[in-house]
MARZAVEX-466368 format. One record per residue (C-alpha): residue number from 1; x, y, z; residue in one letter. Coordinates in nm, 4 decimals. Layout:
MARZAVEX-466368
  num        px        py        pz  residuo
  NUM         X         Y         Z        A
...
This chain:
MARZAVEX-466368
  num        px        py        pz  residuo
    1    0.5272   -1.6655    1.9430        X
    2    0.2707   -1.4436    1.7713        X
    3    0.2191   -1.2881    1.4271        X
    4    0.0959   -0.9391    1.3358        X
    5    0.0081   -0.8584    0.9731        X
    6   -0.0125   -0.5093    0.8247        X
    7   -0.1686   -0.4159    0.4885        X
    8   -0.1570   -0.0613    0.3523        X
    9   -0.2082    0.1074    0.0158        X
   10    0.0865    0.3467    0.0621        X
   11    0.4386    0.2613    0.1733        X
   12    0.4548    0.5542    0.4164        X
   13    0.1368    0.4296    0.5896        X
   14    0.2909    0.0836    0.6246        X
   15    0.6105    0.2352    0.7600        X
   16    0.4162    0.4298    1.0228        X
   17    0.2046    0.1290    1.1256        X
   18    0.5073   -0.0995    1.1587        X
   19    0.7099    0.1594    1.3520        X
   20    0.4205    0.2212    1.5916        X
   21    0.3840   -0.1514    1.6552        X
   22    0.7582   -0.2001    1.7059        X
   23    0.7545    0.0824    1.9621        X
   24    0.4676   -0.0981    2.1357        X
   25    0.6363   -0.4411    2.1595        X
   26    0.9913   -0.3231    2.2229        X
   27    1.2694   -0.5705    2.1435        X
   28    1.0391   -0.8766    2.1281        X
   29    1.0330   -0.8980    1.7480        X
   30    1.1941   -1.1996    1.5824        X
   31    1.1550   -1.1322    1.2093        X
   32    0.9842   -0.8999    0.9620        X
   33    0.8676   -1.0108    0.6170        X
   34    0.7800   -0.7451    0.3570        X
   35    0.5990   -0.7710    0.0235        X
   36    0.4636   -0.5407   -0.2479        X
   37    0.1867   -0.6448   -0.4871        X
   38    0.0660   -0.4553   -0.7930        X
   39   -0.2617   -0.5087   -0.9745        X
   40   -0.4338   -0.3348   -1.2648        X
   41   -0.7985   -0.2305   -1.2366        X
   42   -0.9141   -0.0664   -1.5600        X
   43   -0.6515    0.2023   -1.6170        X
   44   -0.5536    0.2244   -1.2511        X
   45   -0.2556    0.0581   -1.0838        X
   46   -0.3295   -0.0641   -0.7323        X
   47   -0.0442   -0.1208   -0.4900        X
   48   -0.0605   -0.3300   -0.1759        X
   49    0.2221   -0.3005    0.0765        X
   50    0.2245   -0.5730    0.3410        X
   51    0.4423   -0.6685    0.6333        X
   52    0.4303   -0.9587    0.8732        X
   53    0.6032   -0.9325    1.2085        X
   54    0.6901   -1.2414    1.4100        X
   55    0.7370   -1.1613    1.7774        X
   56    0.7512   -1.3233    2.1187        X
   57    0.4671   -1.2706    2.3649        X
């Protein structure tokens, strides 16, 4: 079993990255974990969209 982690600043970028990878590995994926983090830097909100895909080799 292997793990692939994605980290993007925009949800649409994460969606594209995950979809591209799923197309690449076919039906070998086992599970997908998704998380959103928000941080404040000065007056700016920073979002971090992450996904972890567990898949068979």
